[in-house]
SELUMLUM-694169 format. One record per atom (N, C-alpha, C, O): y, z, x. Coordinates in steps of 0.02 Angstrom, whole numbers, plus 50000, padded with zeros to 5 digits. Layout:
# SELUMLUM-694169
YZX
...
//
This chain:
# SELUMLUM-694169
507365000549790
506685000749761
506195002649813
506164999649867
505815007749799
505265009649827
504545007549801
504355009249745
504165003949844
503585000149831
502955006149846
502815008149902
502685008049792
502105012249799
501455007949804
501305005149751
501055006749853
500505002749858
500005004749813
499815010649808
499785000049779
499205000549737
498594998949760
498414993049751
498195002849789
497575002149827
496915003449780
496345004449802
497105003449714
496625004049654
496255011249667
495645011449659
496525015749681
496225022549689
496945027449689
497515025349686
496735034149694
497185039049717
497615041449669
497545040449609
498175045149699
498715050149663
499285044549649
499865046049664
499165038649623
499865034549615
500335037249564
500945037549570
499985039249511
500435042149467
500885047749475
501455047849454
500515053649515
500875058949532
501485058249589
501945062149596
501345052049629
501915050749675
502455047249647
503005047549674
502355042749579
502845039649556
503205045049513
503825045249514
502835049549474
503305055349448
503655058949484
504135061649457
503535059949549
503815063749602
504525060249611
505085062849605
504395054149625
505115050249639
505585048249572
506185046949577
505245048449517
505575048249455
506035054949450
506605055049427
505675060549476
505955066649455
506655066649505
507185069649493
506515063249554
507225062849598
507715057649571
508275057049594
507485053849521
507825048649491
507945042949548
508495040449558
507425041449581
507405036349620
506935030349603
506325031249606
507195024549585
506745018249561
506215017049615
506325017249675
505615015649587
505105015149612
504545010549584
504615010849523
504085007049596
503565004449569
502855004149602
502765003849663
502505004149568
501705004549582
501554997249589
501714993449543
501254994749644
501184986949655
500694985649711
500624989149761
500364980549697
499884977149748
500134969849773
499794965749805
500794969049750
500974963549764
501304961849842
501764965349863
501084957449875
501294957749948
502144955649949
502554957949988
502264951249902
502944949149903
503374955749882
503904957049911
503144959349834
503574965649821
503614970449872
504164972949886
503054972249904
503044976249954
503434973750011
503784977950040
503454968250031
503924964950087
504684964750073
505124963950116
504784965550004
505494964649986
505844972649968
506444973449957
505344978149969
505514984549953
505934987350011
505834985650069
506464992349987
506874995150039
506474999850076
506585000950135
505895003350034
505525007850066
504745007050041
504635004049988
504285009450074
503565008450060
503175015650060
503245019550107
502845016950014
502405022950011
501695021850004
501525019049952
501225023450047
500525023150041
500195029350029
499985032850075
500125031249959
499885037849941
499155038149952
498885032749965
498765043549949
498115043349969
497615048749941
497705054749950
497085046149904
496515051149887
495985045949890
496075040249870
495395048249917
494795043449924
494525042949992
494685046450040
494105038049991
493805036750060
494085031650105
494355026750080
494035032450161
494425027450208
494105020050203
494425014750201
493355020750200
493075014250206
493205010250138
493315004250144
493205012750079
493495009650021
494035006550021
494065000650004
494665010750045
495305009850047
495435004150089
495794999450071
495085004450153
495184999050194
494904991850175
495214986650186
494274992250143
494024986950113
494454983750050
494474977650042
494734987550012
495234985349961
495894982749988
496164978049958
496164985250036
496724983050070
496634976350101
497104972350101
495944974750131
495834969050159
495814963050102
496074957550106
495424965750046
495454960749987
496014958249958
496084952449938
496464963549956
497124961649931
497524958749982
498084956749965
497374958150033
497814954950098
498464959450116
499024957150129
498294966050114
498854969850126
498844972550188
499324976150200
498414971750233
498404975550295
499004973350331
499424977150355
499014966450333
499504962450382
500224964050349
500734964950382
500174964350290
500774966250259
501204973050275
501814973650281
500684978050281
500884983750308
501044984450371
501464988550390
500714980450409
501014979750486
501624976550487
502064978650523
501704971350448
502384967850454
502974971850431
503524971650458
502824975250382
503274980150350
503454984050398
504044983350416
503074988950433
503274993150481
503594990050543
504064992850571
503404985950557
503684981950624
504434979050609
504834977850655
504554978150551
505264976450527
505674982650517
506264982150501
505414987750525
505904992850521
505964997250449
506285002550443
505644994250402
505644996950336
505345004150345
504835005750376
505855008650306
505425015950298
504815015450273
504745011850223
504305018650297
503565018150280
503345025650279
503395029050330
503085028450218
502775034250213
502025034350192
501825031550141
501625038050235
500835037950219
500775045650196
501095050250221
500335045950147
500145052650123
499425053450119
499085049750084
499145058350154
498425060150148
498055055250173
498095054150233
497635051450134
497215046150153
497655040450187
497455036950234
498305040150155
498775035150176
499005036650244
499325032250272
498875042850280
499005044450341
498485042850396
498595040850453
497785044250362
497295043050409
497135034950413
496835032950463
497275031250371
497135024450385
497575020950425
497465014950437
498205024550452
498585020150505
498405022250569
498755020650617
497935025550575
497625027250643
497105021750656
496955017550613
496815021950727
496475015650755
495875016550716
495665011350690
495515022150705
494845023250675
494745029750644
495115034550653
494215029750605
494005035850575
493235038450581
492835033850583
493035043050583
492335045050575
492095044450512
491485043350512
492385044650447
492225044250386
491885038350374
492045033150402
491355038650327
490985032750310
490545029950367
490395023950368
490335034350416
490025031850470
490385028250520
490085025150564
491035028550516
491495024750561
491785019050533
491495013950515
492445020650531
492895014450490
493565013250540
493905017750566
493655006850545
494255004550587
494925004550536
494975001550483
495345008150565
495995007850521
496475003050542
496334998450580
497055004050516
497564998250512
497844997850597
498054992550620
497825003750635
497965004050698
498735004050713
498965001550764
499115007150665
499865007350679
499955013650736
500425013450776
499535018650736
499515024350779
498985025150824
498435025150798
499005025850881
498395026350928
498185033950912
498555038850911
497395033550900
497055039350901
496495039050846
496305033550825
496265044150828
495725043850770
495775049850726
496145054650737
495285049050663
495325053150628
494565056450618
494075052850610
494525063650620
493895067950639
493725073050589
494145076550560
493125073150582
492945078450524
492965085450546
492805087050603
493185089850499
493255097050503
492575099550524
492075097250497
492545103750568
491865107950585
492015114850606
491905116750664
492295119050552
492445124750562
491935129550597
491355129450578
492115133450643
491675138850677
491585144750629
491115148550644
491905146050579
491945151550532
491655148650464
491965144250434
491115150850443
490865147450374
491315149550318
491325145850269
491645154250318
492115156350277
492555150550258
492685149750199
492825146050307
493345141250303
492975135150285
492685131950329
492965133050215
492605128250180
492925120650196
493525119850207
492465115550195
492745108550206
492535105250128
491965105550104
492995102950103
493625101250126
494155108050130
494045113350102
494725106550171
495295111350160
495705110250091
496025105150082
495675113950057
496025114349987
496505119649966
496345125349947
497065117549970
497675123149958
498165122949996
498235117550025
498645127950010
499225128450029
499195130850108
498815135250127
499565127950145
499515130250224
500285127450250
500665123550221
500335130550309
500935130250332
501035124350386
500525122350415
501575121750398
501695115850440
502205119050492
502725121550472
502055118850551
502425121050605
502795115050632
502455110950664
503445113750626
503705107650651
503795107750739
504025112250775
503595102650751
503485102850830
504095098550859
504245099350918
504425094350821
504975090750834
505355089450776
505125089350719
506125088050797
506525086750736
506405079850710
506305074850744
506425080150635
506375073050608
506795072850541
506795077850505
507145067450526
507465067650463
507215069250401
507565071450356
506445067950395
506185070450334
506115077850329
506035080450274
506155081850391
506085088750378
506815091750379
506935097350401
507235088150356
507955090850355
508015095550305
507765094050251
508325101750314
508385106950258
507825110650244
507865115550207
507235108450272
506605112250266
506345116750315
506215114950372
506265123150291
506145128150357
505415127950390
504855127350364
505615128750457
504955128050491
504395133150464
504545138750442
503715130750467
503245134950437
503175134950362
502745138250333
503615131250333
503505130450255
502875128250242
502555124850282
502645130150187
502025128750154
501895122550110
502235121650059
501375118150131
501335112850085
500605112250057
500165116150075
500495107550014
499765107549982
499245102550010
499345096550002
498755104650041
498195100950071
497585099450032
497305103950001
497365093450034
496655092550008
496335087450050
496545081650044
495815088850095
495555085450158
494935088050194
494825093950210
494535082850203
493975084750257
494075081950323
493715083750369
494435078550329
494615075150405
495435076150419
495855077550376
495565075050492
496165077150508
496305071550559
495855068950592
497015069550564
497175065050619
497245067650685
497575072750693
496945064550735
497055067650804
497445061050841
497125056550868
498105061050838
498485055650887
498255056550958
498175062250979
498125050951000
498045050851057
498655051651102
498595053451161
499265050251072
499905052151112
500305057151069
500585055751016
500285063251100
500505068751073
501315068551046
501575072451007
501595063451075
502315061951066
502455060450986
503005061550961
501975058150955
501995055250893
501885061250834
501965060350774
501705067450864
501645073450819
502355076450804
502765078250846
502405076750737
503075079750702
502935087450683
503295092150698
502305087750644
502135094350631
501365096050644
500945091450643
501225101450653
500555104350666
500285110250614
500695114150591
499735110650601
499415114450552
498575116950582
498165113050604
498485124450573
497935126350588
497465127250526
497655129250471
496895125650541
496265125550494
495605125450523
495445120450556
495185130450515
494375129650532
494475130250610
494055126950640
494885133150645
494895134350712
495335129350754
495445129950815
495555124550717
495735117850748
496515118150737
496715120550683
496905116250775
497555114050762
497705106750757
497605103550809
497925103450706
497915096850696
498625094550680
499055098450659
498755087950692
499375085550673
499385084450587
498985080750559
499775087350562
499945087250493
500455081750477
500445079150421
500845080250516
501375075350507
501465071950572
501485074850627
501515065750561
501675061150628
502185055550612
502265053250556
502495053650665
503025048450661
503095044650716
503095046750774
503155037850694
503285032050748
503735027750723
503615024750670
504345026850760
504885021850721
504945023550658
505095029350642
504835018550611
505195018550545
504535022050500
504615023350441
503935023250533
503425025950506
503385033050511
503475035750565
503255036650453
503005044550448
502545045450395
502535042650340
502125049950420
501535051750381
501415058850375
501575062750420
501155060650322
500965068450314
500225068650292
500065064750247
499735073050320
499075074550293
499155078350231
498695078650191
499715081350221
499765085850158
500085080750109
500275075050122
500095083950049
500365080149983
501035082349960
501055086649916
501575079949983
502305082549967
502335081449884
502755084849854
502015077849854
502185076149780
501825082249743
501995083549686
501345085849774
500965091749750
501325098049779
501105103349759
501785098149818
502055103949853
502745106749826
503185109649858
502715105249752
503345110349737
504035106749761
504115100749773
504505111949766
505175111249785
505185107949851
505525102949861
504775110849902
504895109249979
504565101949976
504755098150021
504215099949941
503925093249943
504355088349921
504485083449955
504635089649859
505145085449833
505785084549886
506085079249893
505935090349920
506495089349969
506295084950020
506705081150046
505595085050039
505345080350098
505495071850070
505795067250098
505135071950004
505305065449978
505995062749977
506095056949994
506465066549958
507095064849951
507395064250020
507885060650027
507165067250070
507485066650142
507155058950156
507525054950185
506495056950138
506285050750147
506695045450122
506865040650157
506915046250052
507305041750016
508015039850052
508295034350050
508255045650087
508945044150120
508815043050193
509295042750231
508275042350214
508155040850291
508225033950302
508005029950261
508565031850360
508635024650383
508055021750410
507965015750406
507665025350436
506985022450468
506975022950539
506545020550576
507565026850560
507685027950634
507745034250653
508125037250616
507445038350708
507575044550725
507535045050802
507635050450830
//
């Protein structure tokens, strides 16, 4: 069973439907017990970092997420779910994240006014190092993005994929132990996105 964390916002249904298309059992839940017992955990993300972190604290899920990852349970963060796993974010005047990955989340400041913020649409992901979630996916495949902020790991060894936008090359996929996270939305990225989700469902949490 995959637990999709219900943080009272975001694209919960689209993520559930993507797993159902793959015929993978999943449940949207905010229950610490169900999340801890799940074989895999997904944190989908649409919304603001400050509100998301406030809700996670109210639901007492911050420590649950930390414990889930420390136990080696495969964990997937998507978009905002990627940003909140970092130490801090510039969003909402500055927000402390969960701190699973060292680094910060920064606002796009494109030098070219033609490149709007948020980045919204398809963009390519260059695979920096091999990871099981990208198995069978061609390098520079395009995924769907919607975001105004981007993750900047302080340790480059955590970067799995990179993408360029606004004159900035940023980490569009990161991995650390049993944790993997994508700034793009695999559930909105067609066949290539479903392939990544299927790979996550088969992944042991080790790489």
